[in-house]
N, C-alpha and C positions, 0 to 999 in steps of 0.2 A: 591739662591739669598739671600744675607745677607745685612741688613741695620740697622743702629742705629740712633735713634733720642734722643739726650741728652738734656733734658729740665731743667737740674739742680734740678730735683725733688728727693724726698726722696726714692721713690720706682720705680722699673723697671718691666715692664710687657713684656714678650715675646709673640709676635703674630705669630701664625703658619698659613701659607698659603700653598696652592699647586696650581700649574698651569697645571698639567696634568689632563686629564679627560678621561672618558671611550670612547673607539672607537665607531664610528657609524656603528654598525653591521647590522642594519635593516633600511636602508634609506627610504624604502617604508612606514614604520610605522610613519614617521614624518608628522605632519599636517602642518609644516612650515619647509623650508630647514634648516638643522642643522647648517650650517656654515654661515647663514645670520643674525642671531639674530634679527629677525623681531619684531617690536613692534606691537601688534595686540590685538583685543578683544578676550577674551576666557572666556566663562561663567564658574562660576558666577562673574568673574572679568571683569572690563571695559578695563583694559590695562595690558598686560603682555609682557615680553620678552621670546620668544621661541628660544632656541639655545643650541648647545652642551656645557654642563658645566654651563648653566645659573643658576641652583640651587645648583650645587655642582661642582665648588665652586666659579665661577667667579662673579656671582651676589652678593652673600653675602660678598665677599671680597671687591667688589667695594662699597657696602653700608658702610662697615667699614671705608674704606679710605675716603669716603665723610664725614662721621661723624668726623673723626680725623681732617680733613681739616677745617670743620665748627667750631670745638672747637677752633682751633688755630686762625681762622679768627676773631672770636667774642671775645674770652677771651685773646688771645695773646700768651698763652702757654698751653701746655697739662699738666694735673695734675700728670702725671707719665712719666717717660722715656719709650721709646718704642724700642724694638729690633724686627725686622722682619726677619723671616726665611721662604722663599718660596721654595718649592722643586718641581721638575718635575719627581719624582720617586715614588709617592705614589702608583701608580698602579703596581709597582714592589716591593712592601713591604718596601718602604722607605730605600732601601739599602744604597743609597748615603747620605741620611740625617744622618743616624746613624754614618756613617764613618766621615762625616763632623764634627759632634759634638765631636767625639772621637779625631779627629786630631786638633781641635781648641778650647780647653777648656777655653782659655783666653777670647774668644768672648762671653762666657756665664757666666762670673763671675758677681756676684751681682744681678742676676735676682731673683725677689721675687715670681713671679707667671707666669703661661703660660695660654694663652687663644687662642682659635681658632675662626674661623668665626662662626656666629650664624645661627639660623634657626627659622622660624615661620611656624606653620602648616596651612593647608588650613582653619581650623576652627578659626584661629587667635591665637591659643595657642602658647606660647613660649616654647622652649626646654631647659632643664637643664640636661646635662650629661657631666661628666668630667672623669669618669673612663673608662676603655677600656677592652673589652674581648681580649683574645689572638687570634692570627691568624697565621697559618702556611700554606704555599702554596707549593704544590709539582707537579711534572709531572711524569707520568708513561708511559713508552714506551716499546712496544713489537715489536721486529724486527726478520725477518728471519735470519739475520746474527747472532744475539745472541742466538736465539732459536736453530739454526742448522737445521731448516726445513723451507720450503716455499721459496719465492723469497729472494735473498740475497743482490745483489748489487743495484737493482732498482725494480720498479713495473713491472709486466708482464701482458700479456693479460688475461682478466678475463675468457676466454674460457678454460684456462689451469687448472681451479679449479678441474676438474675431476681427475687430476693426481697429483695435488700439494696441500700441506697443506697451510692454510691461517693464517698468523699472526693476521689479523683483527679479525677472529672468536675466536682465542685464547685469544685476548685481552678482548673480550666480556665475555668469560668464566671466565677470571681472575677477572674482575670487579664484576661479580655476586657472588664471594666468599666474597666480602668486606661488602656487605649490604644485608638486607632482601629484599624480592621481591618488596616491595613498595619503597625501597630506603631510608626509614626514620629511620632505626635502623642499627647500625654498628655491624658487626659480628667479628671484629678483637679482639682477646683475649687481655684484659688489656688496650685497647685503651682509655677508659674513666676513668682509675684509678686516684684517687686523687681529683675528682670533689667535691667541697665544697657545702653543702646544703644552700638553702636560709635562711637568718635569719628571725626572726619574723618581724622585721621592714621592711625588703625588701619585704616580702610577703604582709604586710599591704599596702605598696605603690602600689604593683601590683594590689591588690584588689581595691584600689581607682581608679587606671587608668582604670581597666576593667569596672567599674560601668558606665563610660561614653562612652563605645565603642558600635557603631552600626556595626555589623559584615558585613552587606551588603555594607555599605558605605566604610568601611575599605578595603574590597576586591576590590571595584570599584576604590578607590583612588590608590591602588597599581597595578591595572591592572591584577588581578588574578581571576579565576573563583570562588574559595572558598579557605579557609584555611584547614590545616590538621585537626584541631579541630573546632567545631562549638560553643564551650563554650568560652565566652569572657575572662574569667580569664585564662583558659588554653592557649588561643591564645596569650594573653599579656605575659604570662610567657614564652611561647616558643619563642616569638619574641624578648624578652629582656634578657633571661637567659637560657642557655642550650648549648649543644654541637651540632655540625653539621659536616657532611662529604659530601661536595657538589661535583658534577660533573660540572665543569665550562665550559668545552669545550672538543671536541674530533675531531680529524682530521686524514686523511690519504687517499691516493688513489684518487678516482674521486670526486673532490670538485666543479665540474662545474655545475651550475644550468641548468635544463631542458635536456641537452644533455645526451645521453646514455654513450658511452665511456666505454666499458668493461675493467675493471682494477682489477687485483689482487695485492693489495698493499704489498710492502715489509716491511712497517713500519706503526704503528699506535700509536698515542700519545693522552693521556687524561690529562687534568688539574684538580686539586682538591684543595679546600681550607677547612681547619678544623677551626672551631671556638671553643675556649676552655676557661676554667674558672680557678679561684683559686681552688686548689693549684696544678694545672696541669703544665706539662712541654711539650711544643710543640715538641721539638726534641725527647723526649721520646715517644710521640705518633707516630712519624715517624718511630722510631725503632720498635715499635710494628707492624706497617704495614709491614716493611721489614721482620720481623720474620714470620709473617703470610704468606706472599707470598712465602717465602722459604719453609715453612712447607706444603703449598699446591702444591708444585712442580713448582713454578714460579720463580726459582732462576734467570732465564735469563731476567726477566722483569727489566728494568732499572728504578731506582727511583732517581729523581733529586729534591733537595730542592731549591725552588726559593727564599724563605725568611721566616723568623719567627719573629713576633713581640709579645713579652710576654704580658700577662694581667697586668693591673695596677689598684689598688684600689685608692679611694680618699674619703675625707670627705668634707662636705659642710659648716662646721663651720669655714669659712675663710673670709678674707676681700674681696677677689675677687668674691666668690660665693654670699656673702651678697650684694655686689654692684650690681651684675646682678639681683638678686631678687628685690632689691630696685628700679632698673630701670624699671623692669616689673610692679611693683606696681604703679609707677608714671604715666606710660603710660596706665594703666588699662589692661595690657596683662595677661591673665590667664596662670597659669603654675602649674605643679604638685609639691607639697612640697617634697623636697628630704629627705631621712632618715638622722637622725642626728648620723650617725656612718659611719665608713669606708664601702664603698660599691663598686659594680662593675656594677650597673644597667645602662650600657651604651653600645653603639655599639663599634666596633673596630675603632680606629683611631691612627695615629702614635704618 
C-alpha cells in the first residue's frame, strides 16, 4: 500500500508500515482471544489491548496515525511531507517490498529520511535503533524421492520402519552436522567469515545498557526460563550483536495432536533463519551450508532460499534522529544514547 501526503514542506519522510503479523501457533497460550483485541486490565497496567499484532505492529502504527491526524487538526498542516509504504510481506523477507521499490523509483524521489513505527519498553524507556542486522531465510528438505531410499511418492505406514529407511531420521542426522550439541555454535566451515568486531563506542553502549539489566525480569518479560549467559553484559551483547543459526520450524508425517497414527513420512522440511553482520554476505553463508551438506554426503537434501535482507549501518548525527531524541526529552522518556558513529546495534527490519 502506497500513499503520499504532500504538505508543500521542505523535507519528506518515508513512513514504513507492515500489516502482516505472526500466525497464532499456540492459541491456548493466549490470556485473551488473539483475534478479538480486547481492552482489559493487565498488571502492572490498568488498561491494555491484547490481540494478534497489537505490539508489532498494529498498535504502534495506529498511535502514529493518531499523532499525524492530531497535528493536522491542531496546526493545520504537517511539518514534513509524508510517504507511506505498508507491506504485507514482512514475514516472507519483504520480497514484494523490494520489488515494488525497484519497479517504481519515481515514487521514492526526493525522500530525505525513513522512519518506522516506534516502541516503548515495559519500563517506559524509548527505543532508538535504525540500523539492521542481515537476515537470510532458508528451507532444508529431505525426501525419499531425492535420497533414493525410503518412501517415495507419499507417506507409508509406520509399521514398515523395520524394512524401510526413514527420510525423517536422515534429516535429523543432517541437522546434527550443522551445529554443536547445544545448538548454539555453528559447525559449517566458513559460515561466519567476514564478521566485523564491535567498535569501542559500540561496546561502551552495550556496557551502559547492561548496567541496568535485571536478568530475572528480562527473562520473565521475554517468557524464557533463562538466557544462554547469566552475565548481563554478555547477554546484552548476544541479544544485540552476533550471529545465529535458528531452527524456526520442522514438519512432516503425523502432525495431528494426541492421536497415534503410525506414519513413516516420505518428506521432512525444516525452516532456518541466519542473523548476520558487517561485512558478511547472506548468500555466501548459504553457499557454505550447501558445500557443507555436500561434503557430509547430503547432496540430496534440497536447500531453498526464502529471502535475504542485507545488513545496514546508520549514524545518529541526523535531523531525524535528533528530532526523535528531542521528543523523548520533552516527554521525559528515558533512552540509551546512541554511539556517534556508523553502527549496526539494532535488530533486523526491512
